[in-house]
N, C-alpha and C positions, 0 to 999 in steps of 0.2 A: 937532514935538509927538510923533509916533509913535517917533522915535528916543529921545527921553527916557523915554517910557513903557516901551519895551523894555529900555533900560538900567536903569531903576528895578526892573523886574520881577526882574532878576538881582542888582543891587547892593544893594538894600534888605534882602532876607533875609540876604545875606552880611554886611552892616554889623550887622544885628541879632545875628547869630552872634558877631561879634568883640566887640561891646559887652556881650553877655550873658556871654561868658567872662571879659573883662577887668574889667567894672564890676559885674557881678551878684554882690555879696558874699553876699547871701541868696537863697533860692530864689524868693521873691516878686519880687525885683528882676530875677533872670535870667529868670523867666517873662515878666515885662512887657516886657523888652527883646526877647527872642526872638519872642514872640507878635506884638508890634507890627511887627517886621521881616517876618515871613511875611504879616501882615495888609496892610502897606504894599505888599508885592509883589503881593498878591492884588487890591488896588485898581488898581494899574497894569495888571495883566493883564486885569482886567475891562473897563477902558477901552479896551484894545487890542481886545478881542473886540467892543465896541460900535462901534468904527471899522470892523472888518472886516465887520460886518453891513451897514454902509451902502455901503462901497467895498471889496468883497473882492478886493484886488490885492496880490500879493506885493511887499514893499519891502525894499531892502537898506539897512542902517543901520550907521553907523560906531560902533565901540566905543572903543578907545584909540588908534586909528590903525594904520597898516600896520607890519609888522615889516621892517626893512631887512636882507634876505637876498641882495641882489644881483639882477642881471638874470636869473639862471638860474631863480629861484623867487620868485614874488610871494606875499606873505602879508598880505592886506588885513585880516584879523581882523575881519570884519564879521558882523553878525546879519542874519537875514532873517525877516521876520514874514509868515506866511501865515495865512489864516483858520483852518485846522485847528491849525497850530502855536500860535496865540494861545489857542485854546480849551484845548488840552492843557496849556499853561503855567498857565492860570487854574485848571484842575481840579487840578493838581498842587499849586498853592499853597493851594487851598481844603482839600484833604485834609490838607496839612501844618498848616494852621491848626487843623483839628479835632483832629489828633493832639496839637498843643501844648496845646490846652485839656484834652484827656482825660488827657494825661500829667501835667498839674499836680495832678489829683485822684488818678490811679493811683500816681504816685511822690511823693506829698505829703512824705513824711518821708524820702525818699531823700537821703543826704548827697552824692551825686554827681549831683543833679538839674541843677545848673548846667551841667555839661559835656554832659548829655544834651540839654538844651534848646538849647544852642549848636550841637550837632552836627546836630540835626534841621534847624535853619535853614540851616546850610551844606550839608547834604545837598539841601535843596530848591532852593537857589540853583544847585547843580551840575546838578540835573536840568533846571531852566528854561534854563540855558545850553546844554545838549545839545539841547533842543527848538528853541531859536531860533537855534542856531548855523548859519552858512553858511561855516564855516572848519574844516577838519579839526583845526588845531591847537587851536581853542577846543573842539571836540568831544572831543578827547583830554584837555584840562584837566578839563572836566566829568566825563568818564568816570572818570578816575583819582581825582578828588575823591570821587565817589560810592563807589569801592572803599574808600578810606580811612575814610570816614564809616560805611559798613556794618560795617567791622572794629570801629570804636568802639561802635557801637550794639548789635551782636550780643554783644560781650564787655563790655557795660555793667557786669554783675556780675562783675568780673574777680577777685574774691576767691574764686570757686568754679571748680573745674576744668572743669566742662561748658561754660560760656559761653566760657572762654578757649580751649578746644579748638575749639569751633564757629567762633569768630571767626577763628582762625588757618586753619582748614580753608577757610572761605569766601574768605578773602584769597588763599591759595595757589592754589586751584582756579581762581578767576576770573583770577588773574594769569597762570597758564599759558595760559589760553585767550586772554588779551589779547595775547600776543606775536604770533600770526598776524594780529591785527586791526591792530596798529601797523605791521607790515610791509606789509599790504594798503593801508592808508591812505597810507603814505609812498610806495609804488610808484605808486598812482594819482596823488598829487600831483606826483611828480617827472615822470611821464609827460606831465601836462597843464601842467607848469611854473607851477602856481598851487595855493594851498591852498584856494581858494574852492570850495565843493561844487558849486554850480550850474555853474561853469566846467569843473570836472572831469568832470561828467556830459556836458556838451556836447562836450568835447574827446575823450573816450574813445568817443563815438558817432559821430565824424567818420571819414572814410575814411583819414586819415593814421594814426591810432592803431588803428583797427579791424583793420588787417592783423595786429596782434599779438594775435590772438584767444585764443591759449593763455595768454599772459601775463595778459590781462585775466581770464580764467577763473580762474587761480591767485590773483590779487590778490582777486577777489571771494569765492573760497572762504575766504581768510584772514579776510576781513570776516565772512562767515557764521559761521566758527568762533568769533570773538570774541563775536558776538551770542549764539550758542548757550550759550557759557560764562556770560555775564552773566544769561541767562534761565533758567539751570539746565535746559537741555535735555541729552539724551543726547549724549555720555557724561558730562556734568557735572551730573547731577541731584542728586547725594547731599549737596551742601553746603546746599541750601535747606531741607530738612526739619530738618537739624541746627541751622539758624539760629533755630529756635524756642526756643532757650535764651535768646535775648534778650527784653527786656520786650515785652509785647503792643503798646503803641504803636509800638515800633520795627518790629515785624512788619507792623503796618498800614501803615506808610510804605514800607518796602522792598518789600512784596509788591504794593501797590496802585497807587501812582503815581510811583514813582522808579525805583530801580536795575533791577529785574527787567523793567520795561516799557520801559527806554530802548532796548534793542536793536531793538524794533519801529520806534521813531521813526528810528533811524539807518538801518535797511534801507529804510524808506520814502523817505528822502532820496536814496538810490542806486537806487531802483526801476527807472528807465529802463536802467541798466546790467544790473541783475539780469534784466530782461525780455529783454534781448539774448543772454543766456547760458542756454539750456535746461538744460544739465548742472548749473548752479548752482541753477537753480529746482527741478529735480527732486531734487537733494540736499536742498535746504531742506524740500521737501514731505515726502520720506520720513522724514528725521530729526524734524522738528516733529510730523508726524502720528503716528509711532510712539511718540515721547515723550508726547504728549497722551493717547493711548489707554492707554499703560502707567501714566502718572500718574493717570488716572481710576480704573483698577482698584485701584491703590495707595490712592487716597483712600477708596474704598468699604470697604477692608479694614483701615483704621486703627483702633487702639484708643484713640486720643487725638483729640479734636475739633480741637485746634489743629494737629496734624499733618495731619489731614484737610484743613484749610484750606490748609496749606502745599502738599501735593500737588495740590489743586485749582488753586492758582496756577500751578504748573508746567504743568498741563493747559490752562488758559486761555490763558497766554502761548504755549504751542505752538499753540493754535488761531489766535491772532493771526498768528504767523509762517506757519502753513499757509495762511491767507487771503491773505498776500502772495505765497507761492510759487505758488499755484494760479491766479494771475491770468493772463489772456491778455495778450500784448504790447499796450501802448497803454491798458490799464485803469489806473484810479487806485487808491491804497491807502486810500481814505476808509472803506470798510467795516471793514477791520481796525483802523483808527485810531478809528472809532466804538466798536468793541468794547473798545479800550483805555480810552476815556473811561468806558464803562459799568462796565467791571471796576474801575476806580479807585473808583467809587462804592460798588458792592456789596461788594467785598472789604474795603475799609477799614472799612465798617460792620460787617461780620461779625467781623473781628478785634477791633474795640472792644467789640462786644456780648459776644463771648466772654470778653474780659478782664473786663468788668463781671460777668458770671456767674460766672467763676472766683473773683473776690473773695468772692462770696457763698458758693459751695459749696466752695471751697478747693482745687480742682483742675480740670484740663481733661480728665481721663480720663473715658471713656464712663461707667464705673461711678459717677462722681460727678456728671457733667453731665446724667444722665438725669432728665427732669422738671424741669430748671432753670428753664424759663420759667413753669412752674406756681408755683414758689416765688417767682419774681419776675415777676408778671403784666405789669408795665409794659413788659417786653422782648418779649412775645409777638408783638405786631403787627409792630415792626420786624424781628425775626428771621424771621418768616414771609415778610415782603415781600422781604427781602434774599435769602433762599434761593430764592424763586419767581423772582426776577430772575436769579440765577445759573443756575437751570434753564432759562431762556429762554421763560417763558411770556409770552403777550401780555398787556398791551401794553408790556412792559418794553423797556429798551434792548438787552438781550442778544437778545431775540426779533428785534428789527429787524436788529441787526448780523449775527447768525448767518444770518438769511434772506438778507441782502445777499451775504454770503460764499458761501452755496450758490448763489445765482444766478450769481455771478461764475465759480464753478467749472463750472457747467453751460454757460456760454457759452464758456469756455476749452476744455471737452471737445468741444463742438460745432464748434469751430474746428480740431479734430484734434491738440490738445496733451495729451499723455499726463499732464502735470502736473494738468490739470483733472480727468481721470478719477480719478487716485489721490487727489487733494484731495477730491473729492466723496465717495468711499467713506470716507475718513478722517473727514470732517465728520459723516457720518451716525453712525459709531460714537462720535464724541465727544459728540454730542447725547445718545445713550443713556447713556454713561457719566456725563455731567454731571447728567442728570436722576436717575440712580441714586444718586450720592453726596449730592446735594442733598436728595432725599427721605429717605434714611437719616438725615442729620443733623437734619432737622426732626422725624422721628418719635422720635428719641432725646431731643431737647430738650424736646418737649411731652408725653413719655410719662408716664402715670399711674403712680405707684408703687404697690407692693403695699398699703402702709398706706392710701393714698388709696381704692383700690378696696374694701378691707375696710370702711373708714369709710362709704363710700357704701352698701354693702350693709347695714350695720348701721342706718343712718338709714332706709333703705327698709323693713327688717324691723320697726323700732320704730314706723313710721308705721302699720303694719297691726296692731299689738298693742294691745289695750285692757286697761289694768290699773286695778284698784281703787285709789283714792287714800285713804290713811288720814289721821288727824288730824295725824300727824307730818309727812307730805309736804305737807299744807295749810299748816301752820305755816312750813315751809321756804319754800313758794312765796309766802307773804304778803309784800308789800313792807315794807321797814323804815320806821319813822316815828320822828320826833324827840319831844322832851318835850312839844310842842304838839300832837302827833297829825298832824302834816304828813308827807306822804310824802317820804322821802329819795331823792334821785337815786342810782342805783347807780353804783358806780365803773366808769368806762369802761375796758375792756381795750384795751391798746395792740396795734394791729394788727401782724402780723409784718413787713409790708412797710415800716412806718415806722421800724423799728429796723435794718433791713438797710442796708448801705452803698450809696450811690448818688451819682453825680456831680451837679453843680450844674444849675440850670435852663438856663444858657448851653450847657453841654455836651450836655444832652439835646436842646435845640433844634438844635444842629449835627448831632446824630445823625439827627434827623428831616429835616433838609436833605439829608443823604446819602440817606435813603430816598426822598425826592421825586426826586432826581437819578437814581437807579437806576430808578424806576418810570416817570417821564415823560421820561427822557433820549432815548428814541427819537425824540422830536419834533424833535430836533436834525438828523435826516436830511432834514428838510423845509425847512431854513434854508440860507442862503448859506455857512454854515461848512463844509458837506460836499457834495461832488459825487457824490450817489448817486441813481441813476435810481429815483424813486418813482412814476413815471407808468405803468409797465407791471409791476405787481405780479403775481407768480406765485401766484395764490390756492390752486391745487392743492398746490404745494410747501409753502406756509405751513401749510395745513391738515394736510398729512401730517406735518410736523415737530411740530405741536401734538399730534396723535394719538400720535405716537411718544413724546413726553414723557410724556403722561398714561398710556399703557400701561406705560411703564417704572415710573412712580410707583405704579401699581397693583400691579405685580409685587413691587416692594419692600415695599409695605404687606402683601401676603400673606406675604411672607418673615418680616416682623416679628411676625406674630401668634403669640402664645403663647411669644415669646422673652424672656428676661430682659433688663430695661432697654429693651425695644422695639427691640433692635438686630438689623437684618435680616442684618447680617454674621455673626451667630452660626450661621446656617444653612451657613456655609462650613466646610470641614474646618479643624481647629484650627490646623494648621501654617501655613495661608495667612495669617491675621491675624498670627501670630507673625513669619512671614517678612516681611510687609508693614511691621510695626513696625521691622524691621531693614533695611528698604530693599531686600529681596529679595536680600540679599548683595552689593550693589554696592560697599559699603565694603570687604568682604573681597576682591572682585575688584581693587579699587584697590591694596589692600595686596600682593596676590600679584603683579600685573602691573607696578605703578609703584613703590610704596613700597619693597618689599624690594630690587628690583634697583637702585634709586637709592641706597639706604643701603649696599648691598653695594659699589657703584661708589665711594661716598664714602669707605667704609672703606679700600678698595684705594688710592684716591688719597691718603688720609691716611698709609697705611703706606709708599707710595712716596715721598711728600714727607718723611716722617720719615727714611727711609733716605738720601735725597739730602742732607737737612740734616746727618745724622750723618756721612756721608761727607765732606761739605764741611768740617765741623768738625775731623775727625781727618786730613784730607788734609795739611795743613802739617806736622804732627808725623810722619807717615808718611814724607813726602818728606825731611824732615830726617834721620830714622833711616837711610833708604836712602842719603843722601849721605854720611853719616859711615861706613857700611859700605864704600861704594865708595872713599871716601878712604883707607881702611886698606889696601886691595888693592894699589894702586900706589904707587911711591915718589915722592919730591919732584921728581926730576930728569925732564925729558921724555925719552922714548925717541928713539934715533937715527933709527929709521924714520919716526916721526912728523914729525921735524924735515924730513927730505928730502921728505916728502909736502907739507909746507906750502911749501917752497921751489919745488917743481914747479908748484903751483897758482898762486903769484905769477907765475912766469915765463910760464906759459901765458895768464894774464890780460893781462900786458903785450903779448905778441905779438898776441893777439886784437885788442886795442884799436889797436895800430899798423897791422896789416895791414887792418883794416876800411876 
């Protein structure tokens, strides 16, 4: 039963993608097939979670059978269901279902909606495959399928140069980072003589392979490099903000529950090997921590709300990777994975809500998004709760996961691991940065515009003014009557909210389910799905983190006072938001250090190749002309000296053979 459910969680969304692309002649048909595929996978994943709640035991499951590679390398191609893995798969499928429902409204008249819906389903199936995989070959299949699907989703509006460029950039950057990952996984598999992940971890932890500590370190660093690229960590950060060129539903899927978060899952599967290599752990902590702090500063200074969310994703994923690297040997990855689950809830919700608001106000720029929730009051509560969850206020899931990661870092530090100390410092900085950009976004979205404040002041002034009412005003204020003297009901004015575009009831219900997942998801830490120590809570640390968040929010509020659009970032020097919107020159650095040298090398190779081709083309003619010139020099009869030389060579050869 468990095997069939795990297979269905992967296969049904993939089947829905194929059917939606082949049979969905109209948008409605494509939506039905794709949405039913993700919904079917979600049902299977929920049943898996229910099984794990009763018997939380890891199980190995067959997929299509083993791959015959000979005795030197076993490839069982199996899945592995764990309590945490089943939950992550269910959350990814739930977010994908919400994205499918929202995209049907958001891209209602898009002529390419069919391909979009099919790609979303295939993307989801690939992510679930990575989560449930216990084989490096299956992991690489899901990994590569996500890369292709992200290319298609980001470049969905391929008739415009911006999305085309962003899609190509995302694909190339992640592919460059994937090369060390493939080498790392291949080396680990060849050393263990199997592609099964659990056996690879066991084999490289034994005394036979542990002697090659340097080789294991190099292979793990290759794995870390691939994860950093997929998660848009330094030095690969620049592709993810540019990916905002894609439709908002695509951003919600890529950022929340699939591609960007997949690296955390893969590293968690190899965590015992990572724990045995302090150098690899310290590298991960430094890079992920620096990326997370840098991304938090960038998010606070952005002039576009959607790009603010993009940089916040980089920061939050860096936080997850930091939580893995700061662990003491022997600790589990459940705190970081819990934050992954919470991030899927609140980040997908924020992207979908910002997409809804952008449809109403016409843009995601701060200048247009200011006061957006006041224009669309139905979004105020979910936006507020989502931003409070991202900030990590209690009792939200981010509050529980961040506190658990802090506790893990403290224990690692007390055991004498420098990774724990660095991780704790970085975590404290990230908490401040997250609270800052979350508070800034909330203050912008609920900001009262100048017209609203003037109107309120005018109403207040009129309420204290007593005016004489003349006969004309009395006649105007008298209700209308019909020919029988009966009062006529006044024509009801249409409220602005009723004519504004809004998704259907089912979509809004899905958004509220995402709200509930973010607010109450911390309760998952008290279930069998996560192995998090909740019996010894550090109340002092929890209180200190809450005070730090509140203090940061107050500082941001003070900075926003008297500022246009209620934007606290306007207190910064003007060149900082401008530089932040351009990624602080990272793309320029790429062009200088990578693009231009590679293009120059390509041009040199092209010139060399052209020269070789030209030489090869003209060589026969040149040789023929040289032969004709030499032929004209000597006569037709052989020279006498040359004849005697030939006779001497023949005689010497005969004597040598005879005397041997």
